[in-house]
N, C-alpha and C positions, 0 to 999 in steps of 0.2 A: 647723534640721534639718541633720545632717551630710551632706556630699556623698558620693555613692557613689565608691569608689575607681576610678580608671581601670583598665580591664582591659588587661592586657598580652597580646601575641600568644600564643595557645595556653594562656593562663592561667598561664604560668610566668615566674618571674623569670629574668633573664639567667644567673645562676649555675646554674640548674637545667635550662637548655635543652640543654646538651651542645654539643660543638664539631662543626661540619660536617666531614664527612670530606674534602671538597674543594670549593673554590669554582670550579673550572674548568668551563667550559661543556661541554667534551668529556666530562668525567666525569658531568655531569648527563644528557647525551644517552645515554651508555652505560647509566646506571642505568635510564632510561626504556625503552630498547630491551630491557634484560634482563627487565623486567617483562612486556613484550609477548611476548617469545620464550618465556618460561616459561609464560605463559598459553596460548600456542599449543600447547605440548607437553602441557599439562594437558587441553586440549580434545580433542586427538587421542587421548589415553589414555582419556578419558571416552567418546568416540565408540566406540572399540574395545570398551569394556566393556558397552555397551548390549545387552540381551538380553530374555529372556522377561518379566522384571519391568517393563521399559519398555513392552513391547507390552501387557501386562495393564493398566497404568495408562492408556495411551493409549486402549485400548478402553473402559475405564470412563468416561473423559472424553468420548469421542465419542458416547456413547449419547444418544438424543433426550431421555430423561427425566433426564439427569444434572444435578445441581446441586452445584457444587464450592465447598468452603470452603478457603481458603488461609491458613495460619498460620505465622508466623515471628517471631523476636525480633531486634532490632538490625538489622544489615545484611541479614540474611535476611528481616526484616520489610519493608524497602524493596524487596527483590527480589520478595517476595510481593505487594506492592501492584502492582508493574509486571506481574507474571504475571496477577493477577486482572483488571487493566485490559485486558490483551491478550486474555484469554478473552472478556470481555464484548464487546470490539470485533470479535470474530469469531463472535458469535452464541451463545456458551456462556452458561449461567446460572452465575454465579460471584460470589463476594464474598471480600474479604480481611477477616479478623477479627484484631484485635490480641490476643495471648494474655492480657494483663492484663484487658482488657474481657471477653474470653470467660470468664475465671474469675469474673467478677462479673456474670453475667447474659446477656451477648451470645451465649453458647453456645446459647441457646434457638433461634437460627436453624438450628441443626444438625438440628432436627426436619424441615426441608425438604431436607437435604443427602443425597446419595448417595455422595459422595466427599470426603475430606479430604486435601489435599496439605500435608504438614508439611515445613518447611525447617529443618534443623539440621545445621550442619557437624560438630559434635561427636557428635551422636546421643544426647546426654544432657541437652539443655536442660531445665531444671527445670520451667518452665511447661508445656512440651509433655509431660513425663512425667506431669503431673497431668491434662492435657486428653485425652491419647490414649485411656485406658480409658473416659473419659466419652463420647468420640466413638463408641467401639465400642458403648456402651450405646444410643446413638441409632440404631445400625444402619449407621453410615458405614463404608465401606471406606477404608483408609488407604494412601496412597502416600507413602513417606518418601524425601526427597532428602538424602543425607548423605555423609560422606567414605568410610566403610567399612561393610560389611554387619554386621560384628561390633560392635553397639552396643546400648545399653539400649532405645532406641525401636523397634528392629527387631522385638521380641517382640509389639508391638501392630500391626504393619504387614502389610498384604496383599502389598505390593510395596515392595522397597527398591532405589532407583536410586542407584548410587554415583558420586560425583564423582572418587574415587580421588586426591584432593589431600591429600598428607601434609605439605606445607610451603608457606608463603606465599612470595611473591617480594619482593625489595627489601631495603632496609636493616633489619637486625635480624630480618627475616622474621617480623614480628609483625602488621602491619596487614593486614586482609583484602584480598587481591588475587587470587591465583589461585583461592582457594576461592569468592569471591563471583562472579568472572567465570564460572567453570565452572557454578556453581549457576544463575545467570541463563541461561546458554546451554542447560542441560538443560531449564529451564522453557520456553524458546522451542521447543526440539526437541519437547517433549511436546505443546505446543499445535499445532505444525505437523503432527505425526504424527496427532493426533486429527482435524485438518481433512482430511487425506488419507483417513482412514477414513470420514469423513462425506461425502466427495465435494464439499467446499466449492467454490463457484463464484465467479467474478469478480462476477457480478450480485449475489450475496449480500453480498460484501464492499462493493460499491457502496452497498447499502441502509444499511449501518451507518456509512458515511463520506461523507455528502453534501456536506460542506464542506471548506474548505482546499485546499491544493495537491493532496492525495491525491484529494479529491473531484473536482477538475477532471480529473485524469488518468483517472478512471474514468467520466467522462461519455461518453455515446454520440454518434456522429455525428449521429443524428437530433435530438439536443438543440440543435444549432447549424445544421443544414442549412436551406437555402432550399427550401420545398416546391415541387413540380413546377409548381403553378399560378402561381407567381410568377417562373418562369424566363423569360428572353428566348427566344421561340419563333419559329422560321422554317420556311417550306416549302422543299422542295428547289429549286423553280424561282424563288424570290425573287431579285430582282436584287441586284447588289453594293451598290446605294444603299439598298435595303431592309435589307440586312445591316448596313450602317453605322448606319442610323437605329435599328434594333431593338437592336443590341448596345449602342449608346450610351445608349438609353433604359433598357436593362436595368441599367446602372450596375454590372455585374459583370465586364465584360471578356470575356464569352463568351456564346454563344447556342447553343441546341439546334436541330438540324435534323431534322424528321420530316414524313412525308406525312400522319400522323395529326394530328387537331386536339388542341390543348393540353387536357389533362384526360382524354383517352382513354388507356386502359392500353396501354403500349408498353414493350417490353423495351429495356434500355439498349444491348444489342448491336445493336439495329435502328435506332439513331439515329446522327447525326453531331454533331460540335460544331465551332463556329468560335470561335477565340480571337483576341485582338489580334494574336498572332504569325501566324496564318493570313492575316489581312487584310494585314499588312505584306508577307508573302511574295507575295500576289496583286498588291500595288501595284508590285512590281518590273517587271511587264509593263505599262508605261505605255500602250502602244498598245491592248492588249486588256483593260485593267482594267475599262472600262465595260461590257464584254460578259459579265463573269463572273457566275455564279450561286452560290447557297448550296451546291448540290450539288457544284459544281466545285471549291470551295476548302475544303470541310469535311474534318475528320479523321474517318475511319470507325472504327467499333468502339472508341470511347474507353474509357479505363480507368474502372472503377467500383468502389465499395466498398459493402459491406452497411451499411445504415443503423443496424444494431445493433452495428457494430464500435465499438471504443473510439476516442476522439479521438486518442489517442497513436498508434494504428495508422495512422490517416489521415495524421497529420503525418509519420510515418516514410516512408510511401509517397510523399508529395509531395516530401520532401527527397531521397529516393533517386533519383527520376526527374525531379526539378525541375519538377513540375507546380504550377500555381497554383490548380487546382481539380480536384475529382473528382465524377463523377456518383454518386448514391446509389440503391441498389436495395433492394427487399424480399427476402424469402427465395426468391422465385420469379424474381428477376432483373428485375422490373418497375421502371421508373424512378419514383422517388418524390421526388427532389429533387437538390440539389447542394450541396457544401460548398466554400468557398474558403479559401485559406490565411490570408487576412486575418481570417476568422472565428475561426480557431484561435488566431492570435497575439493578437487582441483579447481573447479569452476568457482566455488564459493571463496576460496582463498586466493584466487587469481594466480594459480600455479599452472604453468603450461606442462602438459603431460609429455614425457620424453618420447621421442619418435621410436626408439628401440623397444618401447613397452607397448606400442600400438599394434593392432592386428596387421600381420603381413608387412610390418615396417611402414605403415601408413603415416601420413603427416597430420592427421587430425583425429579426434575422438568422436 
């Protein structure tokens, strides 16, 4: 069997590759910067051009009953795949369909669709010219993203959103650069506009992204907090030696001070806290240290955070004020637990807290 010929870079022989304009690093950097600058100009022009058609398409996309088919060829197809994935990840019902597959049976899913988003820089893509009238027969409304409104596909479209890109960036101005960047950005803009119309919430986003770094950022404080029943608990008249023992046994570096029994409803604003730092400050009075009580050395009205706040908010609050822990409350301000900075760091770095460092030898934080 004859061996396959070795493929050369870009499939071209050296004599067909052409001569580089320049091998200088400075010229390569300038070429890259030129592409980015031209993309920025194109995005600004497209943003200024958004109007009623964009709003109409966003409203159609935002409806509860909407089901969107995204179709594009070549680079537009790759962008369409990303657009459909973004829609699904934010609770839209959507699917990307390759035009060739659609022409040979997959268009049947259009029976469920309310909206078709067609991506065509030229506005004359052959496959889409065949599919557009068929989509109309299924009752789909069509949003077209293209360079200019004056194009063949516009006659089938309910809304035409223009990229207004008339020239690509870079050497020879042939490779899709400005057009693909602008099309992708308009897709993102359309998705975000529809989310605004729907009143999309962080909690909804959290439901669709339970894993990965994004999932961690969207976790709530209550997911990591130590419940109030497991906090180190002190009475106001407890001696300094009771404080030392209780805080040490709690293994969290702080204790809560309250006249109420642990487990009884109490507002966070009505308790005090004693941290390692409070104990160190009290120890400076060597003569009177043994006479101190929990009430005498505690910090009153400690900072608290809603248990339904995001972990990222808790971490920012701790970093801003250099706190090592925060009390956690429900919507009525009642103390429900506490979260420590080590809990947040361990979660972010995927490090499991040691059991012997948990309150009362517990098995979770």
